[in-house]
PAROFI-969697 format. One record per residue (C-alpha): z, y, x. Coordinates in nm, 4 decimals, padded with zeros to 6 digits. Layout:
[atom [Z; Y; X]]
...
//
This chain:
[atom [09.5896; -11.0346; 01.7795]]
[atom [09.3819; -10.9141; 01.4841]]
[atom [09.0717; -10.7056; 01.5438]]
[atom [09.2165; -10.3852; 01.3993]]
[atom [09.5251; -10.4282; 01.6198]]
[atom [09.3032; -10.4693; 01.9230]]
[atom [09.1164; -10.1544; 01.8293]]
[atom [09.4470; -09.9685; 01.8187]]
[atom [09.5347; -10.1035; 02.1625]]
[atom [09.1889; -10.0317; 02.3040]]
[atom [09.2525; -09.6630; 02.3904]]
[atom [09.5514; -09.7629; 02.5985]]
[atom [09.3503; -10.0359; 02.7650]]
[atom [09.0723; -09.7892; 02.8467]]
[atom [09.3269; -09.5792; 03.0267]]
[atom [09.4420; -09.8807; 03.2259]]
[atom [09.0970; -09.9859; 03.3329]]
[atom [08.9509; -09.6583; 03.4477]]
[atom [08.6518; -09.8047; 03.6397]]
[atom [08.5170; -09.9374; 03.3103]]
[atom [08.5128; -09.5972; 03.1398]]
[atom [08.3485; -09.2768; 03.2456]]
[atom [08.5706; -08.9717; 03.2941]]
[atom [08.8931; -09.1755; 03.2709]]
[atom [09.2076; -08.9661; 03.2394]]
[atom [09.5210; -09.0032; 03.4481]]
[atom [09.7182; -09.3226; 03.3881]]
[atom [10.0539; -09.2881; 03.2092]]
[atom [10.2941; -09.5436; 03.3488]]
[atom [10.5016; -09.5452; 03.0274]]
[atom [10.1924; -09.6447; 02.8324]]
[atom [10.1244; -09.9175; 03.0897]]
[atom [10.4720; -10.0607; 03.0383]]
[atom [10.4275; -10.0657; 02.6608]]
[atom [10.0815; -10.2191; 02.6801]]
[atom [10.1810; -10.4783; 02.9368]]
[atom [10.4458; -10.6113; 02.7016]]
[atom [10.1749; -10.6969; 02.4486]]
[atom [09.9580; -10.8989; 02.6885]]
[atom [09.9700; -11.2588; 02.7934]]
[atom [10.1364; -11.3412; 03.1219]]
[atom [09.9241; -11.4074; 03.4291]]
[atom [09.9255; -11.7685; 03.5380]]
[atom [09.9966; -11.6948; 03.9063]]
[atom [10.3451; -11.7885; 04.0292]]
[atom [10.3686; -11.4390; 04.1796]]
[atom [10.3695; -11.3031; 03.8252]]
[atom [10.7398; -11.3828; 03.7981]]
[atom [10.8193; -11.1532; 04.0889]]
[atom [10.8702; -10.7848; 04.0080]]
[atom [10.7446; -10.5273; 04.2522]]
[atom [11.0562; -10.3666; 04.4018]]
[atom [11.0682; -10.0137; 04.5479]]
[atom [11.1313; -10.1707; 04.8892]]
[atom [10.8153; -10.3858; 04.8782]]
[atom [10.5169; -10.2744; 05.0846]]
[atom [10.2956; -10.3012; 04.7758]]
[atom [10.5152; -10.0518; 04.5880]]
[atom [10.5152; -09.8107; 04.8813]]
[atom [10.1388; -09.8290; 04.9311]]
[atom [10.0748; -09.7837; 04.5585]]
[atom [10.2991; -09.4761; 04.5552]]
[atom [10.1056; -09.3274; 04.8458]]
[atom [09.7734; -09.4059; 04.6803]]
[atom [09.8829; -09.2566; 04.3476]]
[atom [10.0121; -08.9417; 04.5125]]
[atom [09.7023; -08.8986; 04.7299]]
[atom [09.4517; -08.9342; 04.4437]]
[atom [09.6750; -08.8032; 04.1615]]
[atom [09.5837; -09.0933; 03.9356]]
[atom [09.9195; -09.1929; 03.7845]]
[atom [10.1537; -08.9936; 03.5600]]
[atom [10.5269; -09.0715; 03.5508]]
[atom [10.5489; -09.3117; 03.8476]]
[atom [10.8905; -09.2862; 04.0140]]
[atom [10.9613; -09.3985; 04.3680]]
[atom [11.2629; -09.6045; 04.2640]]
[atom [11.0975; -09.7634; 03.9596]]
[atom [11.0709; -10.1417; 03.9465]]
[atom [10.7224; -10.2528; 03.8360]]
[atom [10.5904; -10.5738; 03.6940]]
[atom [10.2882; -10.7141; 03.8732]]
[atom [10.0738; -10.6249; 03.5722]]
[atom [10.1936; -10.2654; 03.5860]]
[atom [10.1255; -10.2499; 03.9570]]
[atom [09.7751; -10.3910; 03.9080]]
[atom [09.7079; -10.1403; 03.6305]]
[atom [09.8082; -09.8544; 03.8601]]
[atom [09.5801; -09.9850; 04.1324]]
[atom [09.2937; -10.0333; 03.8870]]
[atom [09.3249; -09.6741; 03.7673]]
[atom [09.3323; -09.5358; 04.1218]]
[atom [09.0318; -09.7331; 04.2441]]
[atom [08.7979; -09.5047; 04.0492]]
[atom [08.9077; -09.2098; 04.2646]]
[atom [08.9248; -09.3878; 04.6012]]
[atom [08.6761; -09.2286; 04.8414]]
[atom [08.7534; -09.4525; 05.1406]]
[atom [08.8278; -09.8249; 05.1407]]
[atom [09.1117; -09.8499; 05.3921]]
[atom [09.2890; -10.1646; 05.5090]]
[atom [09.5769; -10.0836; 05.2711]]
[atom [09.3402; -10.0603; 04.9744]]
[atom [09.1795; -10.3916; 05.0697]]
[atom [09.5212; -10.5581; 05.1021]]
[atom [09.6337; -10.4253; 04.7634]]
[atom [09.3104; -10.5387; 04.5977]]
[atom [09.3534; -10.8844; 04.7475]]
[atom [09.7214; -10.9018; 04.6498]]
[atom [09.6568; -10.8204; 04.2835]]
[atom [09.3144; -10.9843; 04.2482]]
[atom [09.4347; -11.2215; 03.9725]]
[atom [09.5888; -10.9424; 03.7657]]
[atom [09.2839; -10.7198; 03.8143]]
[atom [09.0579; -10.9988; 03.6898]]
[atom [09.2808; -11.0439; 03.3861]]
[atom [09.2613; -10.6739; 03.3006]]
[atom [08.8854; -10.6658; 03.3300]]
[atom [08.8427; -10.9862; 03.1316]]
[atom [09.0568; -10.8591; 02.8461]]
[atom [08.8790; -10.5255; 02.8467]]
[atom [08.5387; -10.6919; 02.8416]]
[atom [08.6510; -10.8872; 02.5370]]
[atom [08.7716; -10.5726; 02.3607]]
[atom [08.4505; -10.3866; 02.4329]]
[atom [08.2452; -10.6807; 02.3100]]
[atom [08.4405; -10.6901; 01.9834]]
[atom [08.4035; -10.3159; 01.9336]]
[atom [08.0319; -10.3483; 01.9945]]
[atom [08.0105; -10.6318; 01.7441]]
[atom [08.1896; -10.4200; 01.4840]]
[atom [07.9537; -10.1283; 01.5424]]
[atom [07.6533; -10.3578; 01.5085]]
[atom [07.7681; -10.5240; 01.1850]]
[atom [07.9209; -10.2349; 00.9886]]
[atom [07.7144; -10.1529; 00.6805]]
[atom [07.7690; -09.7775; 00.7008]]
[atom [07.9089; -09.5198; 00.9385]]
[atom [08.0109; -09.2939; 00.6488]]
[atom [08.1490; -09.5378; 00.3897]]
[atom [08.4754; -09.7307; 00.3689]]
[atom [08.4868; -10.0301; 00.1375]]
[atom [08.8001; -10.1588; -00.0329]]
[atom [08.8522; -10.3815; -00.3305]]
[atom [09.0894; -10.5459; -00.5728]]
[atom [09.0801; -10.8718; -00.7653]]
[atom [09.3267; -10.9308; -01.0482]]
[atom [09.3943; -11.2550; -01.2352]]
[atom [09.6141; -11.2733; -01.5449]]
[atom [09.7555; -11.5864; -01.7069]]
[atom [09.9283; -11.4964; -02.0312]]
[atom [09.9530; -11.5070; -02.4063]]
[atom [10.0544; -11.2943; -02.7031]]
[atom [10.2275; -11.3831; -03.0250]]
[atom [10.2422; -11.2112; -03.3649]]
[atom [10.5460; -11.1436; -03.5810]]
[atom [10.3886; -11.0974; -03.9251]]
[atom [10.6983; -11.1175; -04.1463]]
[atom [10.5716; -11.4328; -04.3109]]
[atom [10.2284; -11.2917; -04.3922]]
[atom [09.9028; -11.4489; -04.2734]]
[atom [09.6414; -11.1890; -04.3548]]
[atom [09.7554; -10.8988; -04.1368]]
[atom [09.4756; -10.9871; -03.8968]]
[atom [09.1637; -11.1709; -04.0170]]
[atom [09.1429; -11.5208; -03.8687]]
[atom [08.8256; -11.4342; -03.6807]]
[atom [08.9996; -11.1427; -03.5101]]
[atom [09.3142; -11.3156; -03.3859]]
[atom [09.3569; -11.2986; -03.0100]]
[atom [09.6964; -11.4612; -02.9634]]
[atom [09.5951; -11.7619; -02.7540]]
[atom [09.6796; -11.8328; -02.3907]]
[atom [09.4101; -11.6999; -02.1589]]
[atom [09.3342; -11.6770; -01.7877]]
[atom [09.1217; -11.3684; -01.7228]]
[atom [09.0172; -11.1525; -01.4306]]
[atom [08.9040; -10.8079; -01.3267]]
[atom [08.7255; -10.7336; -01.0008]]
[atom [08.6402; -10.3972; -00.8501]]
[atom [08.4897; -10.2547; -00.5326]]
[atom [08.5661; -09.8997; -00.4183]]
[atom [08.3214; -09.7200; -00.1908]]
[atom [08.4589; -09.3994; -00.0386]]
[atom [08.1859; -09.2059; 00.1401]]
[atom [08.2413; -08.8874; 00.3381]]
[atom [07.9742; -08.6810; 00.5080]]
[atom [08.1947; -08.4084; 00.6543]]
[atom [08.5336; -08.5756; 00.6775]]
[atom [08.6684; -08.3550; 00.3979]]
[atom [08.4353; -08.4351; 00.1075]]
[atom [08.4199; -08.7590; -00.0940]]
[atom [08.1463; -08.9454; -00.2791]]
[atom [08.3343; -09.2043; -00.4838]]
[atom [08.1631; -09.5088; -00.6324]]
[atom [08.3424; -09.7833; -00.8208]]
[atom [08.1758; -10.1101; -00.9156]]
[atom [08.3714; -10.3256; -01.1584]]
[atom [08.3485; -10.6358; -01.3721]]
[atom [08.5773; -10.8621; -01.5731]]
[atom [08.6029; -11.0890; -01.8754]]
[atom [08.8867; -10.9389; -02.0810]]
[atom [08.6638; -10.8403; -02.3713]]
[atom [08.7785; -11.1112; -02.6124]]
[atom [09.1272; -11.1729; -02.4731]]
[atom [09.4495; -11.0323; -02.6154]]
[atom [09.4702; -10.8027; -02.3154]]
[atom [09.1180; -10.6589; -02.3340]]
[atom [09.1864; -10.3809; -02.5804]]
[atom [08.8343; -10.2627; -02.6585]]
[atom [08.7392; -10.5718; -02.8555]]
[atom [09.0877; -10.7037; -02.9259]]
[atom [09.2290; -10.6267; -03.2677]]
[atom [09.5590; -10.4901; -03.1331]]
[atom [09.4343; -10.2275; -02.8914]]
[atom [09.7749; -10.1149; -02.7546]]
[atom [09.8020; -10.4560; -02.5839]]
[atom [09.5278; -10.3421; -02.3423]]
[atom [09.6455; -10.3960; -01.9825]]
[atom [09.5976; -10.1033; -01.7440]]
[atom [09.3656; -10.2940; -01.5062]]
[atom [09.1621; -10.4799; -01.7719]]
[atom [08.7834; -10.4742; -01.7836]]
[atom [08.5460; -10.5965; -02.0553]]
[atom [08.2067; -10.5943; -01.8803]]
[atom [08.1633; -10.9632; -01.9666]]
[atom [08.1041; -11.0796; -01.6069]]
[atom [07.8437; -10.8085; -01.5457]]
[atom [07.8928; -10.5997; -01.2336]]
[atom [07.8495; -10.2331; -01.3264]]
[atom [07.8893; -09.8930; -01.1653]]
[atom [08.1558; -09.7424; -01.3883]]
[atom [08.2668; -09.4434; -01.1747]]
[atom [08.0510; -09.2110; -00.9684]]
[atom [08.1285; -08.8541; -00.8662]]
[atom [08.1300; -08.6149; -00.5702]]
[atom [08.4174; -08.3873; -00.4731]]
[atom [08.4321; -08.1324; -00.1950]]
[atom [08.6668; -07.8569; -00.0756]]
[atom [08.5704; -07.5008; -00.1564]]
[atom [08.8302; -07.2701; -00.0013]]
[atom [09.2043; -07.2048; 00.0139]]
[atom [09.3186; -07.5193; -00.1673]]
[atom [09.0284; -07.5355; -00.4156]]
[atom [08.8381; -07.8620; -00.4712]]
[atom [08.5258; -07.8977; -00.6878]]
[atom [08.4139; -08.2123; -00.8750]]
[atom [08.0866; -08.3152; -01.0335]]
[atom [07.9454; -08.6503; -01.1401]]
[atom [07.7653; -08.8525; -01.4080]]
[atom [08.0594; -09.0961; -01.4451]]
[atom [08.3981; -08.9342; -01.4157]]
[atom [08.7148; -08.9045; -01.6236]]
[atom [08.9213; -08.5888; -01.6656]]
[atom [09.2306; -08.7202; -01.4928]]
[atom [09.0417; -08.7770; -01.1665]]
[atom [09.0016; -08.3997; -01.1459]]
[atom [09.3746; -08.3256; -01.1757]]
[atom [09.5340; -08.1522; -00.8794]]
[atom [09.8367; -08.3801; -00.9165]]
[atom [09.9150; -08.6834; -01.1275]]
[atom [10.1549; -08.5996; -01.4119]]
[atom [10.3461; -08.9281; -01.3721]]
[atom [10.4608; -09.1562; -01.0895]]
[atom [10.5292; -09.4564; -01.3137]]
[atom [10.3045; -09.7531; -01.2387]]
[atom [10.2219; -09.8986; -01.5843]]
[atom [10.1443; -10.2479; -01.7060]]
[atom [10.0013; -10.1342; -02.0421]]
[atom [09.7270; -09.8747; -02.0351]]
[atom [09.9051; -09.6931; -02.3172]]
[atom [10.1682; -09.5832; -02.0609]]
[atom [09.9197; -09.4569; -01.8031]]
[atom [09.9668; -09.0926; -01.6924]]
[atom [10.2968; -09.0810; -01.8788]]
[atom [10.1259; -09.1602; -02.2086]]
[atom [09.7531; -09.2196; -02.2565]]
[atom [09.7532; -09.0394; -02.5913]]
[atom [09.5899; -08.7361; -02.7467]]
[atom [09.5970; -08.5136; -02.4367]]
[atom [09.5325; -08.7395; -02.1386]]
[atom [09.3432; -09.0096; -02.3271]]
[atom [08.9912; -08.9947; -02.1859]]
[atom [08.6668; -09.1821; -02.1484]]
[atom [08.4095; -09.1855; -01.8734]]
[atom [08.1260; -08.9380; -01.9041]]
[atom [07.9218; -08.6729; -01.7296]]
[atom [08.1424; -08.3923; -01.6113]]
[atom [08.2567; -08.1328; -01.3640]]
[atom [08.5732; -07.9442; -01.2776]]
[atom [08.7871; -07.7690; -01.0202]]
[atom [09.1442; -07.8064; -00.8972]]
[atom [09.3726; -07.5899; -00.6857]]
[atom [09.6979; -07.6511; -00.5012]]
[atom [09.9232; -07.3883; -00.3501]]
[atom [09.9166; -07.4612; 00.0231]]
[atom [10.2585; -07.5055; 00.1877]]
[atom [10.3515; -07.5629; 00.5526]]
[atom [10.6266; -07.7996; 00.4352]]
[atom [10.4957; -08.0468; 00.1741]]
[atom [10.8454; -08.0710; 00.0226]]
[atom [10.8441; -07.7013; -00.0656]]
[atom [10.7711; -07.6737; -00.4409]]
[atom [10.4336; -07.5244; -00.5262]]
[atom [10.1982; -07.4533; -00.8140]]
[atom [09.8931; -07.6609; -00.9026]]
[atom [09.6079; -07.5963; -01.1454]]
[atom [09.3083; -07.7984; -01.2622]]
[atom [09.0471; -07.7838; -01.5345]]
[atom [08.7627; -08.0232; -01.6063]]
[atom [08.4995; -08.1049; -01.8694]]
[atom [08.3549; -08.4465; -01.9540]]
[atom [08.1112; -08.5612; -02.2214]]
[atom [08.0734; -08.9290; -02.3111]]
[atom [07.7256; -08.8514; -02.4463]]
[atom [07.6361; -08.6328; -02.1492]]
[atom [07.3542; -08.8708; -02.0649]]
[atom [07.1937; -08.8338; -02.4094]]
[atom [06.9163; -08.5748; -02.4193]]
[atom [06.8937; -08.5223; -02.7959]]
[atom [07.1162; -08.2402; -02.9240]]
[atom [07.1434; -08.4137; -03.2601]]
[atom [07.3017; -08.7216; -03.1070]]
[atom [07.4709; -08.5974; -02.7934]]
[atom [07.4134; -08.4128; -02.4732]]
[atom [07.6566; -08.1913; -02.2886]]
[atom [07.7926; -07.8775; -02.4594]]
[atom [07.6889; -07.9906; -02.8078]]
[atom [07.9061; -08.0604; -03.1110]]
[atom [07.8248; -08.4319; -03.0843]]
[atom [07.8867; -08.4601; -02.7101]]
[atom [08.2163; -08.6531; -02.7487]]
[atom [08.3545; -08.3965; -02.5100]]
[atom [08.6997; -08.3341; -02.3626]]
[atom [08.8055; -08.0213; -02.1761]]
[atom [09.1402; -08.0810; -02.0046]]
[atom [09.3469; -07.8165; -01.8238]]
[atom [09.6752; -07.8811; -01.6434]]
[atom [09.9305; -07.6553; -01.4716]]
[atom [10.2031; -07.8135; -01.2583]]
[atom [10.4950; -07.7104; -01.0407]]
[atom [10.6925; -07.9252; -00.7988]]
[atom [10.6659; -08.1399; -00.4885]]
[atom [10.6256; -08.5145; -00.4196]]
[atom [10.9878; -08.5770; -00.5227]]
[atom [10.9880; -08.3952; -00.8588]]
[atom [10.7404; -08.2195; -01.0827]]
[atom [10.6931; -08.0672; -01.4272]]
[atom [10.3493; -08.0092; -01.5819]]
[atom [10.1902; -07.8768; -01.8969]]
[atom [09.8429; -07.9760; -02.0187]]
[atom [09.6030; -07.8759; -02.2944]]
[atom [09.2963; -08.0706; -02.4091]]
[atom [09.0235; -07.9550; -02.6458]]
[atom [08.8382; -08.2566; -02.7863]]
[atom [08.5156; -08.2681; -02.9799]]
[atom [08.3442; -08.4990; -03.2270]]
[atom [08.4423; -08.8667; -03.1811]]
[atom [08.6137; -08.8040; -02.8467]]
[atom [08.8651; -09.0709; -02.7497]]
[atom [09.2211; -08.9971; -02.8620]]
[atom [09.4030; -09.2701; -02.6705]]
[atom [09.6364; -09.5479; -02.7743]]
[atom [09.8387; -09.5408; -03.0932]]
[atom [09.8452; -09.6523; -03.4544]]
[atom [09.5187; -09.7023; -03.6412]]
[atom [09.5610; -09.3589; -03.7930]]
[atom [09.7155; -09.1727; -03.5005]]
[atom [09.5047; -09.3214; -03.2223]]
[atom [09.1628; -09.3178; -03.3854]]
[atom [08.8748; -09.0989; -03.2731]]
[atom [08.8482; -08.7512; -03.4203]]
[atom [08.5842; -08.8335; -03.6793]]
[atom [08.7128; -09.0049; -03.9925]]
[atom [08.4262; -08.9657; -04.2444]]
[atom [08.2893; -09.2161; -04.4911]]
[atom [07.9248; -09.1249; -04.4442]]
[atom [07.7268; -08.9705; -04.1588]]
[atom [07.8714; -08.7543; -03.8875]]
[atom [08.0958; -08.4571; -03.9374]]
[atom [08.1963; -08.1918; -03.6916]]
[atom [08.5558; -08.2331; -03.5863]]
[atom [08.7890; -08.1181; -03.3159]]
[atom [09.1456; -08.1406; -03.1959]]
[atom [09.3839; -07.9397; -02.9836]]
[atom [09.6273; -08.1513; -02.7835]]
[atom [09.9280; -08.0449; -02.5812]]
[atom [10.1408; -08.2411; -02.3369]]
[atom [10.4461; -08.1889; -02.1238]]
[atom [10.5249; -08.4248; -01.8370]]
[atom [10.7937; -08.4550; -01.5737]]
[atom [10.9075; -08.6949; -01.3040]]
[atom [11.1826; -08.7281; -01.0458]]
[atom [11.2514; -08.9835; -00.7753]]
[atom [11.5523; -09.0275; -00.5440]]
[atom [11.5229; -08.9581; -00.1729]]
[atom [11.6297; -09.3143; -00.0909]]
[atom [11.5619; -09.6371; -00.2763]]
[atom [11.8642; -09.7947; -00.4396]]
[atom [12.0335; -09.8442; -00.7752]]
[atom [11.9098; -09.5090; -00.9053]]
[atom [11.5514; -09.5424; -01.0344]]
[atom [11.2708; -09.2901; -01.0459]]
[atom [11.2057; -09.1373; -01.3876]]
[atom [10.8847; -09.0305; -01.5607]]
[atom [10.8772; -08.8787; -01.9095]]
[atom [10.6196; -08.7285; -02.1414]]
[atom [10.5620; -08.5917; -02.4898]]
[atom [10.2278; -08.5193; -02.6632]]
[atom [10.1416; -08.3469; -02.9874]]
[atom [09.7972; -08.2861; -03.1407]]
[atom [09.6531; -08.0768; -03.4231]]
[atom [09.3263; -08.1855; -03.5882]]
[atom [09.0378; -08.0318; -03.7764]]
[atom [08.8663; -08.3140; -03.9662]]
[atom [08.6345; -08.1933; -04.2442]]
[atom [08.4615; -08.4348; -04.4777]]
[atom [08.5706; -08.7084; -04.7187]]
[atom [08.8246; -08.9467; -04.5705]]
[atom [08.8096; -09.3160; -04.6483]]
[atom [09.1818; -09.3439; -04.5900]]
[atom [09.4781; -09.1261; -04.5006]]
[atom [09.3442; -08.8699; -04.2522]]
[atom [09.5837; -08.7231; -04.0020]]
[atom [09.6263; -08.3527; -03.9510]]
[atom [09.8763; -08.3849; -03.6663]]
[atom [10.0099; -08.6577; -03.4373]]
[atom [10.2675; -08.7101; -03.1625]]
[atom [10.3646; -08.9572; -02.8915]]
[atom [10.6435; -08.9950; -02.6331]]
[atom [10.7170; -09.1942; -02.3179]]
[atom [11.0003; -09.2757; -02.0757]]
[atom [10.9457; -09.4909; -01.7671]]
[atom [11.1777; -09.6039; -01.4885]]
[atom [11.1010; -09.7902; -01.1675]]
[atom [11.3087; -09.9222; -00.8818]]
[atom [11.1386; -09.9514; -00.5415]]
[atom [11.2637; -10.2288; -00.3104]]
[atom [11.4360; -10.3875; -00.6109]]
[atom [11.6391; -10.6908; -00.4955]]
[atom [11.3982; -10.7426; -00.2019]]
[atom [11.2286; -10.4839; 00.0200]]
[atom [10.8720; -10.4223; -00.0934]]
[atom [10.9261; -10.5400; -00.4510]]
[atom [10.9314; -10.3136; -00.7564]]
[atom [11.0991; -10.3326; -01.0984]]
[atom [10.9439; -10.1354; -01.3832]]
[atom [11.0705; -10.0607; -01.7342]]
[atom [10.9111; -09.8337; -01.9956]]
[atom [10.9546; -09.7484; -02.3614]]
[atom [10.7573; -09.5128; -02.5814]]
[atom [10.6290; -09.4208; -02.9225]]
[atom [10.2509; -09.4607; -02.9222]]
[atom [10.0587; -09.1790; -03.0871]]
[atom [10.1376; -09.1747; -03.4593]]
[atom [10.0336; -08.9422; -03.7402]]
[atom [10.2984; -08.6843; -03.8280]]
[atom [10.0935; -08.5092; -04.0978]]
[atom [09.8084; -08.6494; -04.3052]]
[atom [09.6056; -08.6199; -04.6250]]
[atom [09.3701; -08.8459; -04.8225]]
[atom [09.0509; -08.8183; -05.0241]]
[atom [09.2507; -08.7577; -05.3443]]
[atom [09.3673; -08.4270; -05.2116]]
[atom [09.7214; -08.5271; -05.1127]]
[atom [09.8425; -08.3032; -04.8338]]
[atom [10.1873; -08.3344; -04.6813]]
[atom [10.4097; -08.4589; -04.4039]]
[atom [10.4991; -08.7966; -04.5563]]
[atom [10.4198; -09.0395; -04.2752]]
[atom [10.6567; -09.3210; -04.3635]]
[atom [10.5587; -09.6366; -04.1803]]
[atom [10.3757; -09.4631; -03.8935]]
[atom [10.6574; -09.4673; -03.6386]]
[atom [10.6363; -09.7382; -03.3746]]
[atom [10.7886; -09.8457; -03.0433]]
[atom [10.6256; -10.0060; -02.7399]]
[atom [10.8166; -10.1589; -02.4468]]
[atom [10.7300; -10.3292; -02.1188]]
[atom [10.9225; -10.4889; -01.8326]]
[atom [10.7700; -10.6178; -01.5110]]
[atom [10.8641; -10.7150; -01.1567]]
[atom [10.6189; -10.6787; -00.8671]]
[atom [10.6754; -10.9484; -00.6041]]
[atom [10.5116; -10.8529; -00.2753]]
[atom [10.3950; -11.1822; -00.1285]]
[atom [10.2154; -11.0043; 00.1565]]
[atom [10.0549; -10.6692; 00.2282]]
[atom [09.7525; -10.7847; 00.0293]]
[atom [09.8943; -11.0066; -00.2466]]
[atom [10.1316; -10.9134; -00.5294]]
[atom [10.2509; -11.1421; -00.8111]]
[atom [10.3811; -10.9702; -01.1256]]
[atom [10.5606; -11.1549; -01.4067]]
[atom [10.5837; -10.9275; -01.7106]]
[atom [10.6660; -10.9067; -02.0810]]
[atom [10.5883; -10.6425; -02.3434]]
[atom [10.6624; -10.5787; -02.7082]]
[atom [10.4774; -10.3663; -02.9662]]
[atom [10.6655; -10.2881; -03.2849]]
[atom [10.4477; -10.1728; -03.5752]]
[atom [10.1323; -10.0974; -03.3689]]
[atom [09.9256; -10.0523; -03.6891]]
[atom [10.1665; -09.7935; -03.8266]]
[atom [10.1302; -09.7167; -04.1976]]
[atom [09.8057; -09.9167; -04.2019]]
[atom [10.0176; -10.2320; -04.1914]]
[atom [10.0235; -10.1966; -04.5685]]
[atom [10.3430; -10.0270; -04.6779]]
[atom [10.2964; -10.0233; -05.0567]]
[atom [10.5183; -09.7177; -05.0897]]
[atom [10.2424; -09.5140; -04.9305]]
[atom [09.9519; -09.6593; -05.1264]]
[atom [09.8804; -09.3158; -05.2746]]
[atom [09.7875; -09.2040; -04.9240]]
[atom [09.5233; -09.4724; -04.8909]]
[atom [09.7235; -09.6758; -04.6425]]
[atom [09.6621; -10.0037; -04.8212]]
[atom [09.2905; -09.9815; -04.7520]]
[atom [09.3485; -10.0895; -04.3927]]
[atom [09.3535; -10.4566; -04.4903]]
[atom [09.6930; -10.5349; -04.3345]]
[atom [09.9168; -10.6576; -04.6157]]
[atom [10.2456; -10.7314; -04.4382]]
[atom [10.5492; -10.5054; -04.4575]]
[atom [10.6111; -10.5599; -04.0877]]
[atom [10.3939; -10.6505; -03.7951]]
[atom [10.4779; -10.6763; -03.4232]]
[atom [10.3241; -10.8185; -03.1068]]
[atom [10.4928; -10.9678; -02.8036]]
[atom [10.3236; -11.0696; -02.4805]]
[atom [10.4113; -11.2564; -02.1646]]
[atom [10.2004; -11.2918; -01.8533]]
[atom [10.1814; -11.3434; -01.4793]]
[atom [09.9443; -11.1102; -01.2982]]
[atom [09.8269; -11.1751; -00.9421]]
[atom [09.6642; -10.8881; -00.7529]]
[atom [09.4625; -10.9293; -00.4338]]
[atom [09.3818; -10.6128; -00.2386]]
[atom [09.1390; -10.6031; 00.0512]]
//
């Protein structure tokens, strides 16, 4: 029996062995029966003989239990195993005030079983003591996850070779990893100090995103710390009153402060996270604070309202107003507010994000997914207003009908200054995800998603062109995966994905050369990426 299972059994055992615990409560015979079924049999030949209501031992135990009121649920006509009988006697001995001949005879009769009970209890107490002595903290729980990915990507370049410079190609087969430790600390039982330590080596792989040329191929779990273990999340949250929770920390993202997640789809690509990691929910870690509220309901399935608002600044750690700092124009800030309505089975939500200079926009085409600033020289003040609508629904029982998550984002920009290439004035993105729990085999999951990554819907260039001509910007991303639950702690996930036109108009559509699209350096009329991988996740 594993240690945590023994710890679960320990309270029942403490009730059985009352002399070993101070202030022992009355013994419940039903609990004895359940516990006795989980123990090893006693080696004595008498163990195979049940204690019948007509036996003297049964009659004397009944008298003893009635006299000292030490057993709950014992019936006079109830057949007992010898272990059950010994457990009853052991519980009553604590209250015995006089050692009569009957008590001595019972103790002698069940001496083997009594020794077994005490021996097992001594072992449990020793293990509990060992756990107490070796735990690193009485307030912190540690969990972790290790992920390994074997996979490759390929490029469909329509016969062209210079879409991606040779030094930037990341289409080889790689075996990479990400490793994280989660420390959840609570001082009151209701608050949380969250610390995440993470590392990985995805920086130069096709799935690393930040340094890979095709950023939409970034996997949701990927990490590019180059084998350096870093604290990448740190914040404190605590309840205030009546459903309100406050958040503050030097390393937090806006979506951690949401009262409810806007999507239940579990993504493979980070671009599909939160129902679309685009202009509204696209975020980066920074210093921040916020508050969330949920309408409290006696029945959790009763639909209710939720509200959250939070501010983060990537440059919140920079003290110079000219180059960052919170609440400045150059803070790379995001203020995200979400309102939701629903329950765990279905939900609709609306969100608004106000983003400042160079704040992350999320995943999309080179034009639609870039940061706010798009100036040729120096820094220029810029901002964007992003809006998102999300919804999800899942069936009450797992079966052929999947759960659905959907989302749509649109963003308006204010980008003053001279643009080096076509500068967007508005963008949009959409998402649809489906997942089947217990697909084919209980515990497994099938996931399928399709979406249009954030693309520019309106743009202008340095020559003064201003219009809605965005030919070549539209794109489609797709993923398909199957989670195979090997055990409670190990999951193997074969997966494929496809990105059609991830560069958008910057691929080099000559029809749009007057918009500056050809300056992107991608000279093919068509470009696409496919990927295949096997991901193995270890949770502990």
